[in-house]
N, C-alpha and C positions, 0 to 999 in steps of 0.2 A: 502548549503541547504537553502531553502526559507520557512519560516513559515509565512503564510499570511492568508487572509480571504477567505470566500467562493467565492466571486466575482472573484478574481484572479484565483482560482482553476477552477472555471466554465469556464473562458475565455481560460485557458490552455487546459482544457479537450475538449472544442469545437474546438479549433485550431488544436490539434494534434490527437484527436480521433473522432471528429465530433459528440460528445455527449454533449448536452446542459444542463448539470447539474454540480453542485459542486461535488467534490469527496474528500476523506480524504487524499490520498497520490498519487503522481505521481513520477515516476522515468524516468529520461532521460539519457540513456547510452551515453557515449562519443565516438567520432570517434578516439580519441587519445589513442589507446590501450596501456596500461601500464603506461601512463603518468597521466591520469586523468580519474577516474571512471565514472563521470557524475554528474548530479544534481538530487536533490530530492526537491519536493514542497509538503508542508503539510498545510492543512487547520486547523488553530488554532480553528476556530469555531466548526468544526466537531469533532476535538480532544477533546474539552471541553465538547461537548454533549455526546460523547462516554464515556468519563471518568466519567461523572455524572451518566450515566445509568449503568456503570459497577462497580462503587464504588471505583474508584482510582483517583489519581490526574491527572490534565491536563498535567503536566510535564511528568508523567509516560506514558501517552497516546502518547505524541509526541515522546518519546523514542521508544515506540513499533512501531509506524509508520515509524520512521527513520530506525530502524533495518530492518523492512520489505523491505523498499526501498533500503537499502544498499545491502541486499541479492539479490535483482533483479539486481542491478548494478554489482554484482559479478557473474552474469550469472545464478542464480537459477530462475526456473519458475515452480511454484507449479501446474500449469494446466496440465502438462504432465510428471512430474518427479517421479511418483510413491511414493510420500511422502518424497522425499529427502529434499526439502526445508522446509517442515513442521518439520521434525526431526532436521534439523540444527537450525531453528528459535527457536524451543522449548528448545534446549540445551543452546543456547546463552541467551535466556530470563531467564532461571533458573540461569545461571552464573551471570547475571546482576541483578537478583532479581526483574524481571518485571512480572506483571500479564499476564493473557491469551493474546495470540497474534491473529493476523488477521485470520490466516488459521484455527485455532481452532474455532474461532467465526463463520467463514463461514461454517464450517462443522456442527456446532450445529444449526445454522440458517437454513441450507438446510434441516436438519433432521426435524426441527419443521415446515418448510414451504414446503410442497410437491409440490406446484404449481411451474412449471418452468417459469411462467410468472412474478413472483415477483423478483425484483432486489436483488442481494446479492453482498456484497463487495468481489471482486476478482480481480486478476491482469491478464492483457492480454497484448500481444505484437503486435505492428503495425509497419511494415516497417523497415527502417534503417536510419542511419545518423540523420538529424534533425527531421525526422518523427518517429524515434524510441521512443516509449513511453510505459511505463508500468504503469498501473493505477489500483487503487482499487476503487471499487464501480461502 
C-alpha cells in the first residue's frame, strides 16, 4: 500500500484512467491470482481533508480508504452488485470501529446533489492486467 500525496495520485489516475485529477484511493488488482491481491494507493492529503470535514482522524480516514480498496481487490464492485459491497464494507467498518465509509458518503452526496454532472467519489473498473484499476473520485 502506498500512502502519498495528491500529485502522485493524480499521475496514477492520469496514467491508468486518463483522468487528470487527484483522487482519494486507487486499487490495482494483481495478475498473480491467489499469490498477491494487488496494490492500493491513497492520497494522504485528500484523506486529511475528508477527515477534517467529517470530524474524525486522518488515520481513521486512511483505514476507511484502505478497507474500500481491499474490498475491490477481493473482487467487490459496488457499481453493479446490488449493495453487496456496501453491506460488506459497513459490517467490516462496524467491527473495526470506523466511521462512515465511502459508499454511504457517495449515496448521501448523490441524494443531496441531483445534478449528474457533478463529480462524486465512486469506484470504476478499466481493462485488465496493468491497465486494471479501480478508483474513487
